[in-house]
C-alpha positions as CSV (number, residue, x, y, z in Angstrom):
1,M,-13.6,-0.7,-13.1
2,T,-13.0,-2.2,-10.1
3,E,-11.3,-5.8,-10.3
4,P,-13.9,-8.5,-8.5
5,T,-13.0,-9.9,-5.9
6,A,-12.2,-14.1,-5.1
7,P,-15.9,-16.0,-4.7
8,A,-17.0,-16.2,-0.7
9,S,-17.5,-20.1,-2.0
10,Q,-14.3,-20.8,-2.1
11,P,-12.1,-21.2,0.8
12,A,-9.0,-18.5,1.6
13,T,-6.0,-19.2,0.4
14,N,-2.9,-19.0,3.1
15,V,-0.5,-16.2,2.3
16,G,2.2,-17.5,4.9
17,K,4.3,-15.1,6.6
18,I,3.5,-11.3,6.0
19,V,5.4,-8.5,6.2
20,S,5.0,-4.9,5.9
21,L,7.1,-2.4,5.5
22,G,6.6,1.6,6.1
23,G,5.5,3.9,8.6
24,G,3.1,6.3,10.2
25,H,-0.6,6.0,9.1
26,G,-0.3,4.4,6.1
27,L,1.4,1.2,7.7
28,F,-1.4,1.5,10.5
29,Q,-4.1,1.4,7.5
30,T,-2.4,-1.7,6.2
31,L,-1.6,-3.4,9.2
32,R,-5.3,-3.1,9.7
33,A,-6.0,-4.8,6.2
34,V,-3.3,-7.6,6.6
35,R,-4.8,-9.0,9.8
36,Q,-7.8,-10.1,7.9
37,L,-6.1,-12.4,5.8
38,P,-5.4,-15.8,6.8
39,S,-1.8,-16.2,7.4
40,E,0.7,-17.7,9.5
41,S,2.6,-14.0,11.3
42,I,2.8,-10.5,10.7
43,T,6.0,-8.1,11.1
44,A,5.7,-4.8,10.8
45,V,9.0,-3.5,9.5
46,V,9.3,0.4,10.6
47,T,11.2,3.5,9.6
48,V,13.1,5.3,12.5
49,A,14.2,8.6,11.3
50,D,11.5,10.2,12.9
51,D,13.0,13.6,14.6
52,G,9.3,16.1,15.5
53,G,6.8,15.9,18.1
54,S,7.2,13.4,21.5
55,S,8.7,10.9,19.1
56,G,11.7,13.8,18.2
57,R,11.9,15.1,21.9
58,I,12.6,11.4,23.0
59,R,15.5,11.0,20.4
60,R,17.2,14.1,21.4
61,E,16.7,13.6,25.0
62,L,17.5,10.1,25.6
63,G,19.5,9.0,22.2
64,H,16.6,6.7,21.7
65,V,15.1,5.4,18.5
66,P,12.0,7.5,17.7
67,P,9.1,5.2,18.7
68,G,6.7,7.3,17.8
69,D,5.8,5.3,14.5
70,L,7.1,1.7,16.3
71,R,3.9,2.9,18.7
72,M,1.1,3.1,16.1
73,A,2.4,0.0,14.6
74,L,1.4,-1.6,17.7
75,A,-1.8,0.3,18.5
76,A,-2.4,-1.0,15.0
77,L,-2.0,-4.7,16.0
78,A,-3.7,-4.0,18.9
79,P,-6.7,-7.2,19.2
80,F,-10.0,-6.1,18.2
81,D,-11.8,-6.7,21.4
82,E,-12.4,-4.2,24.9
83,E,-8.9,-4.7,26.3
84,G,-7.3,-4.5,22.7
85,R,-9.3,-1.1,22.1
86,M,-8.3,-0.3,25.5
87,W,-4.9,-0.7,24.9
88,E,-4.8,1.2,21.5
89,Q,-6.3,4.1,23.3
90,V,-3.7,3.9,26.3
91,L,-0.6,3.9,23.5
92,Q,-2.0,6.4,21.0
93,H,-3.0,8.9,24.4
94,R,-1.0,12.1,24.4
95,F,-0.8,13.9,27.4
96,G,-1.9,17.7,28.0
97,G,-1.5,20.5,29.9
98,H,1.9,22.6,29.6
99,G,4.4,20.8,31.3
100,A,7.1,18.2,30.7
101,L,4.5,15.3,29.5
102,A,3.0,17.7,27.3
103,G,2.2,16.1,23.9
104,H,4.2,13.0,24.5
105,A,2.3,9.8,23.4
106,A,1.7,7.5,27.0
107,G,3.1,4.5,24.1
108,N,6.0,6.6,23.1
109,L,7.2,6.6,26.7
110,L,6.4,3.1,27.5
111,I,8.6,1.9,24.8
112,A,11.5,4.2,26.0
113,G,10.5,2.8,29.6
114,V,11.2,-0.5,28.7
115,Y,13.9,0.0,26.5
116,E,16.1,1.7,29.3
117,V,15.3,-1.4,31.4
118,L,16.3,-4.2,28.7
119,Q,19.1,-2.2,26.4
120,S,17.5,-3.8,23.4
121,E,14.8,-2.2,21.0
122,V,13.6,-5.4,19.6
123,A,13.0,-6.8,22.9
124,A,11.3,-4.1,24.5
125,L,8.7,-3.6,21.4
126,D,8.2,-7.5,22.0
127,V,7.5,-6.9,25.6
128,V,4.9,-4.2,25.0
129,G,3.9,-6.3,22.3
130,K,3.4,-8.9,24.4
131,M,1.7,-6.9,26.8
132,I,-1.0,-6.2,24.9
133,R,-1.5,-9.2,23.4
134,A,-0.2,-7.8,19.5
135,Q,-1.6,-9.8,16.9
136,G,2.4,-9.5,15.4
137,R,5.4,-8.0,15.9
138,V,6.9,-5.1,15.3
139,L,10.9,-4.6,14.1
140,P,12.3,-1.7,13.6
141,V,14.3,-1.6,10.7
142,C,17.2,-0.6,12.0
143,A,18.2,-0.8,16.0
144,D,19.7,3.0,16.1
145,P,18.3,6.4,14.8
146,L,18.4,7.5,11.5
147,D,18.5,11.4,10.0
148,I,16.9,11.8,6.5
149,A,18.7,13.9,4.2
150,A,16.9,15.6,0.5
151,D,18.5,17.4,-2.3
152,V,15.5,19.9,-3.0
153,A,15.4,22.1,-5.8
154,G,13.3,25.1,-6.0
155,L,14.7,27.2,-2.6
156,D,16.6,29.3,-4.8
157,D,15.9,31.7,-7.6
158,D,18.1,29.5,-9.9
159,P,15.9,26.1,-10.2
160,R,19.0,24.3,-11.1
161,I,20.4,24.9,-7.9
162,M,20.1,21.9,-5.3
163,R,20.0,22.6,-1.5
164,E,20.6,19.4,1.2
165,V,17.2,19.3,3.7
166,R,17.9,17.7,6.7
167,G,15.3,15.7,8.7
168,Q,12.4,13.9,8.1
169,V,9.9,17.3,9.7
170,A,11.8,19.3,7.4
171,V,12.1,17.3,4.5
172,A,8.2,16.3,4.7
173,S,7.2,20.2,5.2
174,T,9.4,21.5,2.2
175,I,8.7,23.8,-0.2
176,G,10.7,22.8,-2.7
177,Q,10.9,19.7,-5.1
178,V,12.6,16.7,-3.6
179,R,15.0,15.2,-5.9
180,R,16.9,12.6,-4.3
181,V,17.1,11.4,-0.4
182,K,19.6,9.7,2.0
183,L,20.5,8.4,5.0
184,Y,22.5,9.7,7.5
185,P,24.9,7.6,8.9
186,E,25.0,6.3,5.4
187,N,24.8,2.4,4.9
188,P,23.3,1.6,8.6
189,E,23.1,-2.0,10.0
190,P,19.6,-3.6,9.2
191,C,18.8,-5.7,12.1
192,G,18.7,-9.3,11.5
193,E,15.2,-10.2,12.3
194,V,14.1,-8.0,9.8
195,V,16.6,-9.5,7.2
196,D,15.4,-12.9,8.1
197,A,11.8,-12.1,8.7
198,I,11.9,-11.0,4.7
199,A,13.8,-14.1,3.7
200,D,10.6,-16.4,5.2
201,A,7.9,-13.9,4.3
202,G,5.3,-15.4,1.7
203,L,3.7,-12.2,1.3
204,I,5.2,-8.9,1.8
205,T,3.8,-5.1,1.4
206,L,5.7,-1.6,0.9
207,G,3.9,1.3,1.3
208,P,1.6,3.5,1.4
209,G,3.0,6.3,3.9
210,S,4.9,9.2,2.6
211,W,7.7,8.1,0.0
212,F,10.3,9.9,0.7
213,S,10.2,9.6,5.1
214,S,8.4,6.6,5.2
215,V,8.8,4.1,2.2
216,I,11.8,5.0,0.4
217,P,14.1,4.9,3.7
218,H,13.5,1.1,3.4
219,L,15.3,0.8,0.5
220,L,17.9,2.6,1.5
221,V,19.4,0.3,4.7
222,P,21.4,-2.0,3.3
223,G,20.7,-5.6,2.3
224,V,16.9,-4.5,2.4
225,V,16.9,-4.3,-1.4
226,E,18.3,-7.7,-2.2
227,S,16.5,-9.2,0.8
228,I,13.1,-8.0,-1.1
229,S,14.2,-8.7,-4.5
230,K,15.5,-12.6,-3.9
231,S,12.7,-13.3,-1.7
232,S,10.0,-15.8,-2.9
233,A,7.2,-13.7,-1.7
234,F,4.7,-12.2,-3.2
235,K,5.7,-8.6,-3.4
236,V,3.4,-6.0,-3.5
237,V,3.8,-2.0,-3.7
238,V,1.0,0.1,-2.5
239,L,0.3,3.5,-3.9
240,N,-1.2,6.4,-2.3
241,L,-4.0,7.5,-3.2
242,T,-2.8,11.1,-3.3
243,A,-0.1,13.4,-3.6
244,E,1.2,14.5,-0.2
245,P,1.5,18.4,0.4
246,G,5.6,19.0,0.7
247,E,7.3,16.1,-0.3
248,T,5.1,14.8,-2.8
249,S,3.3,17.8,-3.7
250,G,2.6,17.2,-7.7
251,F,3.8,14.0,-8.0
252,T,1.7,11.3,-10.6
253,A,1.5,7.9,-9.6
254,E,4.4,7.1,-12.3
255,R,6.9,9.5,-10.5
256,H,5.8,7.5,-7.3
257,V,7.4,4.3,-9.3
258,H,10.2,6.4,-10.3
259,M,11.4,7.2,-7.7
260,L,11.5,4.1,-6.0
261,S,13.6,2.5,-9.2
262,Q,15.9,5.4,-8.7
263,H,16.6,5.1,-5.0
264,A,16.2,1.1,-5.1
265,K,18.4,0.0,-7.9
266,G,17.9,-3.9,-8.5
267,L,14.3,-3.4,-6.3
268,K,12.0,-6.3,-8.5
269,V,8.1,-6.4,-7.2
270,D,5.3,-7.9,-8.9
271,L,2.8,-5.8,-8.5
272,I,1.7,-2.3,-7.6
273,I,-1.5,-1.8,-6.4
274,A,-3.5,1.4,-7.3
275,D,-6.4,3.1,-6.7
276,N,-9.1,3.0,-9.6
277,F,-10.7,6.6,-8.7
278,S,-7.0,8.2,-8.0
279,I,-6.1,7.7,-11.9
280,P,-8.8,7.2,-14.0
281,N,-7.2,8.4,-17.0
282,Q,-6.1,5.4,-19.4
283,S,-2.9,7.3,-20.6
284,D,-2.4,7.9,-17.2
285,R,-2.7,4.3,-16.3
286,K,-0.4,3.3,-19.4
287,Y,2.4,5.7,-17.9
288,L,2.3,3.9,-14.6
289,E,2.5,0.4,-16.5
290,R,5.8,1.7,-18.0
291,A,7.2,2.8,-14.6
292,A,6.2,-0.3,-13.3
293,S,8.4,-2.1,-15.6
294,L,11.4,-0.7,-14.7
295,L,10.1,-2.8,-10.9
296,D,9.4,-6.0,-13.5
297,A,5.9,-5.5,-11.7
298,K,2.8,-5.2,-13.1
299,V,-0.2,-2.8,-11.9
300,A,-3.8,-4.1,-10.5
301,F,-6.6,-1.3,-9.8
302,H,-9.0,-1.7,-7.5
303,D,-11.2,0.3,-5.3
304,L,-9.6,1.0,-2.0
305,R,-11.0,4.6,-0.5
306,Q,-12.3,4.5,2.9
307,N,-16.0,5.7,3.0
308,D,-16.8,8.7,5.7
309,G,-19.9,7.3,6.7
310,K,-21.9,10.0,4.7
311,G,-21.0,8.3,1.3
312,L,-17.9,10.5,0.8
313,L,-14.4,9.1,-0.1
314,T,-11.6,9.8,2.1
315,D,-7.6,9.6,1.5
316,R,-7.3,7.0,3.3
317,H,-6.9,3.5,2.7
318,D,-9.8,1.2,3.6
319,P,-8.5,-1.6,5.3
320,E,-10.7,-4.1,4.5
321,K,-11.0,-3.1,0.6
322,L,-7.3,-3.2,0.7
323,A,-7.2,-7.2,2.3
324,Q,-9.9,-8.4,-0.5
325,A,-7.3,-6.6,-3.1
326,L,-4.3,-8.2,-1.7
327,L,-5.8,-11.8,-1.4
328,Y,-7.4,-11.8,-4.9
329,E,-4.3,-10.5,-6.2
330,F,-2.6,-13.1,-4.3
331,E,-4.7,-16.0,-5.4
332,R,-5.0,-14.8,-9.2
333,R,-1.3,-15.0,-9.6
334,G,-0.9,-18.4,-8.6
335,R,0.8,-17.9,-5.4
């Protein structure tokens, strides 16, 4: 059953400063959700390990932090007016044709150009955010590009043999079973602004998104897990609606949580939010709750899926439903 939302007659609680960690489409939907909450500010913290497509080309040719997920976060924060919708389209627009610009996202080139002038990724994102009147701030988790490497089983005849697969695209599309991921360089320096934002937050969200390439990498940056665990914020993990082909193929919700606890020793969160329809079985829910206890977390189930407009549920989070769930749980737990 879907848990009820807070009565409409009650004044909504201000959740304070919001920090949302993730990347790609998952973070996009989360940002669209948290924008609906009464808050003081929103900060998106984005992974910087992408090595494919337009982002990968800019990274290889210019040595920049890959801008793709940063661009998507800015697009998610564009105002909901005519000018804001125009800027969202511009940022997301990809050039066609067969020349040097083919496949590049306009927003990626804009961020890269401003960075080359200012020589600061944070300053460049702030400038672009100001230009589009973004309803929040976007920060890279690190100021330098990262590489993801995974220990993968199932690539040899002997299933016990582990092979290292390196690169975000390779990890996301592997046909083997990902057992563990790590970052290169090891022990990267987190952005100071990220650590400060986490310390000041009233609500922190982690996920949904590609588990090994968008969510877990945040927790491998020294200082981030400690900052999250020490923060007095209400800390929420938003689970994916389904396992993703490739990196998490066949994963249960329980295994997703186990992967968080294995990669982030000492991580403590308050709540894990899961979709009602993704985990209808009571025994699977009990397994998930047992796994959540490793993070000192409770589990809440809500209707979170987006409707396709024709009565069918999609595999994407509905921002309005997620916003209602987050606010309800924030108020329910005495924050």
